[in-house]
VOBA-1610 file (N, C-alpha, C; in pm, whole numbers, padded with zeros to 5 digits, always signed):
BEGIN
Unk+00085-00119+00000Unk+00000+00000+00000Unk+00089+00124+00000Unk+00058+00216-00090Unk+00138+00337-00100Unk+00108+00431+00016Unk+00213+00492+00067Unk+00194+00588+00175Unk+00136+00717+00119Unk+00044+00774+00192Unk-00018+00899+00151Unk+00037+01011+00238Unk+00080+01117+00172Unk+00139+01228+00247Unk+00034+01290+00338Unk+00072+01306+00464Unk-00020+01358+00564Unk-00025+01510+00556Unk-00146+01563+00551Unk-00162+01709+00544Unk-00118+01773+00674Unk-00076+01897+00666Unk-00034+01973+00782Unk-00120+02098+00795Unk-00170+02121+00917Unk-00252+02240+00939Unk-00169+02367+00928Unk-00040+02357+00960Unk+00050+02471+00954Unk+00180+02426+00890Unk+00222+02493+00786Unk+00352+02468+00725Unk+00448+02576+00772Unk+00551+02534+00844Unk+00645+02630+00900Unk+00734+02689+00789Unk+00733+02821+00779Unk+00820+02889+00685Unk+00942+02944+00754Unk+01029+03014+00681Unk+01152+03067+00741Unk+01125+03161+00858Unk+01025+03248+00846Unk+00995+03342+00956Unk+00947+03267+01079Unk+00859+03170+01059Unk+00808+03094+01173Unk+00919+03014+01240Unk+01005+02952+01160Unk+01114+02874+01216Unk+01210+02962+01294Unk+01238+03081+01241Unk+01327+03174+01311Unk+01269+03214+01446Unk+01139+03248+01446Unk+01074+03288+01571Unk+01071+03172+01669Unk+01047+03051+01619Unk+01041+02934+01706Unk+01177+02904+01767Unk+01282+02914+01688Unk+01418+02892+01740Unk+01452+02999+01844Unk+01412+03124+01818Unk+01441+03233+01911Unk+01374+03209+02045Unk+01244+03180+02043Unk+01173+03162+02170Unk+01222+03037+02242Unk+01262+02934+02168Unk+01314+02814+02232Unk+01449+02841+02299Unk+01531+02922+02233Unk+01661+02956+02291Unk+01645+03039+02418Unk+01557+03139+02411Unk+01532+03221+02531Unk+01466+03138+02640Unk+01375+03049+02599Unk+01311+02962+02697Unk+01411+02869+02764Unk+01504+02814+02686Unk+01606+02728+02745Unk+01691+02805+02845Unk+01722+02932+02812Unk+01797+03015+02907Unk+01713+03045+03031Unk+01581+03066+03010Unk+01493+03092+03123Unk+01481+02974+03217Unk+01477+02855+03160Unk+01470+02735+03244Unk+01604+02704+03310Unk+01713+02719+03234Unk+01841+02670+03283Unk+01936+02774+03337Unk+01888+02898+03359Unk+01981+03003+03400Unk+02054+02974+03532Unk+01994+02898+03628Unk+02072+02870+03750Unk+02200+02793+03723Unk+02205+02719+03610Unk+02325+02643+03577Unk+02412+02715+03475Unk+02364+02829+03424Unk+02439+02905+03325Unk+02504+03030+03382Unk+02439+03091+03482Unk+02491+03215+03540Unk+02590+03184+03652Unk+02708+03243+03650Unk+02805+03221+03759Unk+02754+03282+03890Unk+02802+03231+04004Unk+02753+03281+04134Unk+02772+03431+04153Unk+02870+03491+04084Unk+02897+03633+04102Unk+02812+03723+04013Unk+02730+03665+03925Unk+02652+03746+03831Unk+02535+03815+03902Unk+02488+03923+03842Unk+02373+03994+03897Unk+02248+03909+03891Unk+02239+03819+03791Unk+02122+03733+03780Unk+02111+03641+03901Unk+02223+03585+03943Unk+02221+03498+04060Unk+02193+03579+04187Unk+02238+03703+04189Unk+02213+03787+04305Unk+02065+03818+04321Unk+01989+03811+04211Unk+01845+03839+04216Unk+01769+03711+04182Unk+01802+03603+04250Unk+01743+03473+04218Unk+01592+03473+04233Unk+01538+03551+04325Unk+01394+03554+04345Unk+01323+03635+04236Unk+01396+03723+04170Unk+01335+03808+04067Unk+01353+03753+03925Unk+01457+03673+03904Unk+01489+03627+03769Unk+01374+03550+03703Unk+01304+03459+03774Unk+01193+03390+03707Unk+01086+03484+03656Unk+01061+03594+03728Unk+00962+03691+03682Unk+01010+03758+03553Unk+01139+03789+03546Unk+01195+03851+03426Unk+01178+03761+03305Unk+01216+03634+03321Unk+01204+03541+03210Unk+01058+03515+03176Unk+00971+03511+03275Unk+00829+03488+03249Unk+00771+03600+03163Unk+00804+03725+03198Unk+00755+03837+03118Unk+00809+03833+02976Unk+00934+03797+02961Unk+00994+03790+02828Unk+00933+03677+02745Unk+00905+03565+02810Unk+00848+03452+02738Unk+00707+03482+02688Unk+00630+03559+02765Unk+00495+03597+02720Unk+00503+03668+02585Unk+00595+03763+02574Unk+00610+03838+02449Unk+00658+03748+02337Unk+00754+03661+02365Unk+00810+03579+02260Unk+00714+03471+02212Unk+00637+03412+02304Unk+00537+03314+02261Unk+00433+03381+02172Unk+00397+03505+02205Unk+00304+03579+02120Unk+00363+03603+01982Unk+00493+03634+01976Unk+00560+03655+01847Unk+00557+03526+01764Unk+00586+03413+01829Unk+00586+03286+01757Unk+00445+03255+01705Unk+00344+03274+01789Unk+00207+03248+01745Unk+00170+03335+01626Unk+00211+03463+01630Unk+00181+03553+01520Unk+00255+03512+01393Unk+00381+03472+01408Unk+00459+03432+01291Unk+00402+03306+01227Unk+00362+03210+01311Unk+00303+03087+01258Unk+00170+03116+01192Unk+00092+03207+01251Unk-00036+03244+01192Unk-00016+03304+01053Unk+00085+03389+01037Unk+00111+03450+00908Unk+00152+03347+00804Unk+00205+03233+00849Unk+00253+03133+00754Unk+00145+03037+00708Unk+00021+03059+00752Unk-00085+02976+00696Unk-00181+02914+00794Unk-00205+02973+00909Unk-00305+02922+01003Unk-00441+02975+00960Unk-00502+02903+00868Unk-00627+02947+00809Unk-00746+02923+00900Unk-00868+02959+00852Unk-00987+02946+00936Unk-01017+02802+00977Unk-00991+02706+00888Unk-01016+02566+00923Unk-00920+02519+01031Unk-00794+02563+01021Unk-00696+02526+01123Unk-00728+02593+01257Unk-00779+02717+01252Unk-00817+02787+01374Unk-00932+02714+01443Unk-01029+02666+01362Unk-01141+02591+01419Unk-01092+02462+01486Unk-01002+02391+01417Unk-00945+02269+01475Unk-00867+02300+01602Unk-00792+02409+01600Unk-00716+02450+01718Unk-00809+02478+01835Unk-00919+02548+01809Unk-01013+02579+01916Unk-01075+02456+01978Unk-01114+02360+01894Unk-01176+02237+01945Unk-01078+02158+02030Unk-00956+02139+01979Unk-00858+02058+02052Unk-00810+02128+02179Unk-00792+02261+02172Unk-00749+02334+02291Unk-00857+02329+02399Unk-00983+02343+02359Unk-01092+02336+02456Unk-01101+02196+02517Unk-01081+02094+02436Unk-01085+01957+02487Unk-00971+01933+02585Unk-00850+01977+02547Unk-00737+01960+02636Unk-00753+02036+02767Unk-00806+02158+02758Unk-00827+02238+02879Unk-00931+02174+02970Unk-01032+02110+02910Unk-01134+02042+02990Unk-01082+01913+03053Unk-00987+01847+02985Unk-00931+01722+03038Unk-00838+01746+03156Unk-00769+01859+03156Unk-00665+01881+03257Unk-00718+01879+03401Unk-00833+01942+03432Unk-00878+01942+03572Unk-00925+01806+03622Unk-00944+01708+03532Unk-00999+01579+03574Unk-00912+01515+03683Unk-00781+01521+03665Unk-00693+01459+03764Unk-00613+01559+03844Unk-00654+01685+03845Unk-00576+01787+03914Unk-00559+01752+04062Unk-00434+01749+04105Unk-00406+01720+04245Unk-00406+01573+04279Unk-00414+01484+04177Unk-00422+01341+04204Unk-00308+01268+04136Unk-00193+01266+04197Unk-00080+01180+04158Unk-00047+01184+04009Unk-00053+01302+03949Unk-00011+01315+03811Unk-00107+01259+03708Unk-00232+01234+03744Unk-00330+01184+03646Unk-00374+01302+03560Unk-00307+01318+03447Unk-00331+01431+03358Unk-00356+01379+03216Unk-00482+01350+03181Unk-00511+01289+03051Unk-00489+01380+02932Unk-00470+01510+02955Unk-00452+01600+02841Unk-00321+01571+02767Unk-00224+01511+02833Unk-00094+01492+02770Unk-00102+01397+02651Unk-00182+01292+02662Unk-00189+01199+02549Unk-00255+01264+02429Unk-00351+01355+02454Unk-00414+01427+02343Unk-00315+01519+02274Unk-00226+01582+02350Unk-00124+01668+02290Unk-00027+01586+02203Unk+00008+01466+02249Unk+00098+01381+02171Unk+00033+01342+02039Unk-00089+01294+02044Unk-00156+01247+01922Unk-00186+01363+01827Unk-00224+01478+01882Unk-00254+01594+01796Unk-00128+01645+01728Unk-00018+01654+01802Unk+00107+01697+01742Unk+00153+01601+01635Unk+00132+01472+01658Unk+00171+01371+01560Unk+00095+01388+01428Unk-00035+01407+01436Unk-00118+01414+01316Unk-00109+01550+01248Unk-00108+01657+01326Unk-00121+01791+01269Unk+00012+01863+01251Unk+00121+01804+01298Unk+00253+01859+01268Unk+00312+01944+01378Unk+00442+01971+01371Unk+00512+02043+01478Unk+00467+02187+01496Unk+00440+02258+01386Unk+00397+02398+01398Unk+00264+02410+01471Unk+00168+02332+01426Unk+00037+02331+01491Unk+00051+02281+01634Unk+00137+02179+01654Unk+00155+02124+01788Unk+00204+02228+01888Unk+00300+02311+01844Unk+00352+02413+01936Unk+00243+02512+01975Unk+00167+02560+01876Unk+00059+02655+01906Unk-00047+02589+01993Unk-00083+02464+01962Unk-00185+02394+02039Unk-00142+02375+02184Unk-00018+02331+02206Unk+00029+02312+02342Unk+00026+02440+02423Unk+00071+02549+02362Unk+00074+02678+02433Unk-00067+02728+02463Unk-00155+02723+02363Unk-00291+02774+02381Unk-00368+02688+02481Unk-00350+02556+02474Unk-00421+02468+02566Unk-00381+02494+02711Unk-00253+02512+02735Unk-00208+02538+02871Unk-00259+02674+02921Unk-00263+02773+02832Unk-00316+02904+02870Unk-00464+02893+02904Unk-00541+02823+02820Unk-00684+02808+02844Unk-00711+02731+02972Unk-00635+02625+02996Unk-00657+02546+03117Unk-00621+02624+03242Unk-00521+02713+03233Unk-00486+02796+03348Unk-00600+02892+03382Unk-00662+02949+03279Unk-00777+03036+03304Unk-00893+02958+03364Unk-00909+02833+03320Unk-01020+02751+03369Unk-01000+02709+03513Unk-00876+02680+03551Unk-00848+02629+03686Unk-00796+02737+03782Unk-00775+02858+03732Unk-00720+02963+03817Unk-00572+02951+03842Unk-00503+02877+03754Unk-00360+02856+03774Unk-00274+02957+03701Unk-00306+03085+03717Unk-00232+03191+03650Unk-00126+03246+03745Unk-00002+03250+03699Unk+00107+03300+03782Unk+00233+03308+03698Unk+00347+03336+03760Unk+00472+03349+03684Unk+00515+03218+03619Unk+00458+03106+03664Unk+00492+02977+03605Unk+00419+02951+03473Unk+00311+03025+03446Unk+00228+02997+03329Unk+00304+03008+03197Unk+00384+03113+03171Unk+00458+03117+03044Unk+00552+02998+03028Unk+00611+02952+03139Unk+00698+02835+03131Unk+00617+02711+03096Unk+00498+02698+03155Unk+00410+02585+03122Unk+00370+02589+02975Unk+00337+02708+02925Unk+00297+02721+02785Unk+00410+02679+02692Unk+00530+02724+02723Unk+00645+02690+02638Unk+00677+02541+02647Unk+00676+02486+02768Unk+00708+02344+02785Unk+00605+02256+02715Unk+00478+02291+02726Unk+00375+02212+02659Unk+00383+02229+02508Unk+00421+02349+02462Unk+00443+02368+02319Unk+00554+02279+02268Unk+00664+02270+02343Unk+00773+02179+02305Unk+00724+02034+02304Unk+00646+01998+02405Unk+00595+01861+02421Unk+00516+01819+02297Unk+00419+01903+02256Unk+00336+01869+02140Unk+00414+01882+02009Unk+00504+01979+02000Unk+00584+01996+01880Unk+00674+01875+01858Unk+00731+01823+01965Unk+00819+01707+01953Unk+00748+01587+01894Unk+00619+01570+01929Unk+00544+01459+01871Unk+00530+01474+01720Unk+00520+01599+01673Unk+00511+01624+01531Unk+00641+01604+01457Unk+00751+01597+01530Unk+00883+01577+01468Unk+00926+01430+01467Unk+00843+01342+01521Unk+00878+01201+01523Unk+00882+01145+01381Unk+00961+01042+01356Unk+00978+00992+01219Unk+00855+00920+01166Unk+00847+00915+01034Unk+00744+00837+00966Unk+00603+00890+00974Unk+00579+01020+00966Unk+00440+01069+00976Unk+00352+01026+00860Unk+00412+00998+00744Unk+00333+00965+00625Unk+00319+00815+00600Unk+00400+00734+00666Unk+00398+00591+00634Unk+00389+00500+00755Unk+00427+00546+00873Unk+00428+00459+00990Unk+00288+00456+01052Unk+00230+00338+01060Unk+00096+00321+01113Unk+00091+00196+01199Unk-00023+00178+01266Unk-00046+00055+01341Unk+00025+00050+01475Unk+00054-00072+01517Unk+00110-00095+01650Unk+00245-00028+01668Unk+00326-00029+01562Unk+00459+00032+01573Unk+00448+00180+01604Unk+00357+00248+01538Unk+00339+00391+01564Unk+00290+00415+01706Unk+00196+00333+01752Unk+00145+00349+01888Unk+00254+00331+01993Unk+00337+00229+01973Unk+00447+00205+02068Unk+00543+00323+02068Unk+00574+00376+01948Unk+00663+00492+01940Unk+00602+00612+02012Unk+00472+00637+01991Unk+00407+00751+02056Unk+00399+00732+02207Unk+00373+00608+02249Unk+00368+00581+02393Unk+00505+00601+02457Unk+00611+00554+02389Unk+00746+00575+02441Unk+00782+00722+02449Unk+00745+00795+02343Unk+00772+00940+02345Unk+00695+01007+02458Unk+00567+00971+02472Unk+00487+01032+02579Unk+00542+01004+02717Unk+00593+00881+02737Unk+00651+00845+02867Unk+00772+00932+02898Unk+00864+00944+02802Unk+00986+01022+02825Unk+00955+01171+02834Unk+00866+01218+02746Unk+00835+01361+02745Unk+00761+01403+02870Unk+00682+01314+02929Unk+00613+01347+03053Unk+00713+01374+03166Unk+00819+01294+03172Unk+00925+01318+03270Unk+01001+01446+03236Unk+01027+01467+03107Unk+01099+01588+03067Unk+01020+01713+03102Unk+00890+01709+03080Unk+00805+01824+03115Unk+00813+01853+03264Unk+00800+01750+03346Unk+00808+01771+03490Unk+00942+01825+03534Unk+01049+01780+03469Unk+01183+01824+03506Unk+01204+01972+03472Unk+01166+02012+03351Unk+01188+02152+03315Unk+01098+02244+03396Unk+00978+02198+03433Unk+00892+02281+03517Unk+00949+02291+03659Unk+01017+02187+03704Unk+01088+02198+03833Unk+01195+02306+03826Unk+01262+02315+03712Unk+01366+02416+03696Unk+01308+02557+03700Unk+01182+02571+03656Unk+01119+02704+03659Unk+01083+02747+03800Unk+01044+02652+03886Unk+01001+02688+04021Unk+01107+02675+04127Unk+01207+02595+04100Unk+01311+02568+04199Unk+01384+02692+04249Unk+01420+02790+04163Unk+01492+02907+04214Unk+01411+02994+04311Unk+01276+02975+04315Unk+01196+03054+04408Unk+01220+03012+04553Unk+01268+02889+04574Unk+01289+02841+04709Unk+01408+02912+04773Unk+01396+02939+04899Unk+01507+03000+04972Unk+01608+02893+05010Unk+01735+02923+04989Unk+01840+02827+05023Unk+01844+02799+05172Unk+01792+02891+05252Unk+01791+02871+05397Unk+01679+02777+05440Unk+01579+02759+05351Unk+01464+02678+05388Unk+01488+02529+05370Unk+01579+02491+05282Unk+01599+02349+05254Unk+01737+02328+05195Unk+01792+02210+05217Unk+01922+02179+05159Unk+01911+02130+05015Unk+01790+02128+04957Unk+01774+02094+04816Unk+01734+02218+04734Unk+01728+02335+04797Unk+01691+02457+04727Unk+01811+02514+04651Unk+01780+02600+04555Unk+01884+02667+04477Unk+01965+02759+04567Unk+02097+02748+04558Unk+02187+02833+04635Unk+02265+02922+04539Unk+02234+03053+04532Unk+02302+03141+04437Unk+02453+03146+04455Unk+02501+03113+04574Unk+02644+03120+04600Unk+02718+02989+04572Unk+02643+02884+04541Unk+02706+02753+04521Unk+02749+02736+04376Unk+02844+02646+04355Unk+02891+02616+04219Unk+02788+02530+04146Unk+02805+02519+04015Unk+02709+02445+03932Unk+02695+02299+03976Unk+02805+02224+03999Unk+02787+02084+04042Unk+02705+02071+04171Unk+02728+02161+04265Unk+02654+02154+04391Unk+02506+02183+04368Unk+02475+02283+04284Unk+02335+02313+04256Unk+02269+02203+04173Unk+02345+02139+04086Unk+02289+02028+04010Unk+02251+01913+04102Unk+02336+01885+04201Unk+02305+01780+04298Unk+02181+01818+04379Unk+02171+01946+04415Unk+02052+01993+04488Unk+01926+01976+04402Unk+01939+02009+04274Unk+01823+02002+04187Unk+01777+01858+04169Unk+01869+01766+04148Unk+01832+01625+04134Unk+01764+01574+04261Unk+01817+01613+04375Unk+01754+01573+04502Unk+01615+01634+04514Unk+01600+01758+04468Unk+01470+01825+04471Unk+01369+01749+04385Unk+01410+01708+04264Unk+01321+01635+04174Unk+01279+01501+04235Unk+01376+01430+04293Unk+01345+01301+04353Unk+01251+01315+04471Unk+01268+01422+04548Unk+01189+01439+04669Unk+01049+01495+04643Unk+01034+01572+04537Unk+00908+01645+04521Unk+00822+01601+04403Unk+00881+01552+04295Unk+00799+01533+04175Unk+00813+01398+04107Unk+00899+01310+04155Unk+00919+01183+04086Unk+00789+01103+04077Unk+00716+01093+04187Unk+00590+01019+04186Unk+00487+01081+04094Unk+00480+01214+04095Unk+00385+01285+04010Unk+00420+01264+03862Unk+00548+01277+03829Unk+00590+01259+03690Unk+00567+01115+03643Unk+00591+01019+03731Unk+00567+00879+03695Unk+00419+00855+03669Unk+00333+00912+03751Unk+00190+00898+03728Unk+00148+00957+03595Unk+00200+01075+03564Unk+00170+01139+03435Unk+00216+01053+03318Unk+00338+00999+03330Unk+00394+00917+03223Unk+00313+00790+03202Unk+00276+00722+03311Unk+00200+00596+03299Unk+00063+00622+03241Unk-00005+00727+03286Unk-00137+00759+03231Unk-00128+00790+03082Unk-00024+00863+03043Unk-00006+00895+02901Unk+00014+00769+02818Unk+00094+00675+02867Unk+00118+00550+02796Unk-00011+00468+02785Unk-00082+00454+02895Unk-00204+00372+02896Unk-00309+00429+02801Unk-00331+00560+02806Unk-00431+00621+02719Unk-00388+00617+02573Unk-00258+00631+02548Unk-00211+00625+02409Unk-00233+00487+02350Unk-00204+00382+02427Unk-00218+00246+02376Unk-00364+00202+02366Unk-00449+00253+02454Unk-00589+00209+02453Unk-00678+00296+02364Unk-00668+00426+02379Unk-00752+00517+02301Unk-00684+00571+02176Unk-00553+00549+02166Unk-00477+00606+02056Unk-00528+00571+01918Unk-00557+00442+01888Unk-00603+00409+01753Unk-00728+00486+01711Unk-00826+00494+01800Unk-00950+00565+01765Unk-00926+00715+01750Unk-00846+00774+01839Unk-00821+00917+01833Unk-00739+00952+01709Unk-00640+00871+01676Unk-00559+00897+01556Unk-00645+00889+01430Unk-00734+00789+01424Unk-00822+00779+01306Unk-00912+00901+01296Unk-00967+00944+01409Unk-01056+01060+01406Unk-00982+01187+01364Unk-00863+01205+01416Unk-00786+01323+01381Unk-00746+01322+01233Unk-00705+01207+01184Unk-00665+01198+01043Unk-00785+01215+00951Unk-00899+01162+00990Unk-01019+01180+00909Unk-01059+01327+00906Unk-01054+01392+01022Unk-01089+01535+01026Unk-00990+01618+00945Unk-00863+01578+00948Unk-00761+01650+00872Unk-00783+01637+00723Unk-00817+01514+00679Unk-00844+01496+00535Unk-00965+01575+00491Unk-01069+01574+00571Unk-01190+01645+00532Unk-01170+01796+00535Unk-01087+01842+00628Unk-01063+01986+00636Unk-00981+02035+00517Unk-00898+01947+00459Unk-00815+01984+00344Unk-00743+02116+00371Unk-00660+02116+00477Unk-00593+02239+00520Unk-00511+02303+00409Unk-00450+02221+00326Unk-00357+02274+00226Unk-00427+02316+00097Unk-00561+02302+00093Unk-00637+02348-00023Unk-00686+02489+00003Unk-00647+02589-00076Unk-00689+02724-00050Unk-00840+02742-00064Unk-00893+02827+00020Unk-01036+02857+00016Unk-01061+02960-00092Unk-01153+02931-00185Unk-01187+03024-00293Unk-01338+03047-00294Unk-01376+03160-00345Unk-01517+03198-00353Unk-01553+03223-00498Unk-01659+03162-00544Unk-01703+03184-00680Unk-01766+03322-00696Unk-01745+03378-00810Unk-01806+03508-00836Unk-01957+03495-00848Unk-02033+03591-00800Unk-02179+03582-00808Unk-02225+03581-00953Unk-02326+03500-00976Unk-02381+03493-01111Unk-02458+03621-01146Unk-02442+03661-01269Unk-02512+03781-01314Unk-02657+03749-01349
//
């Protein structure tokens, strides 16, 4: 059987790619600055303020990326699909809120990014996290980091190999494996966003602006093991189980909707008859 090229709701152009690389670079600096800034830098001296600085900057940059991707072809049909999936993801997130990492929205982000591509996946992940924060009241300096991390999460699924030819059990296993690893990665980078807020005097696993990088790395690993390992494991297991059980039906539905939407076919209007 011949492989059929899978349509993409968003085709990333040079401007979109440039904006995406820029925001990812700044985001990586925002997440990892405790390991990049030397103890004598002004950034380390203002450890409690730095996350706010990066959060404000990320808000602007995520908006730039969304605008750039929109200019590259986010048409009305893609916007409608984005709204439906973002609303569904936002509604799924509160189901397991506060319960051992039971977060069913993650598997939907994986499958949507896989079918609709990396550009759409990044926008969907960011918009879904923003919408769910408004729904649950989880708005704070951590929100831009969540939006960026979830955008990376869904975008990565769109970059997995074989989007046009890999189907069946092999694809499901690949998506489940990606979801398992990405769920841990998401929890780890979000720990990096909140960890510098802790006072070094409050705990021996908190960020210490005066300590060297190896010492802070050891503190961070201990912090992850003590605070989020169980939560991240729950998220990863739920993502794997839902991907393997509901994945075939959801993938078929998404691909059917994508074919019917014909994202890559331009919308034209016939001239009125005289």
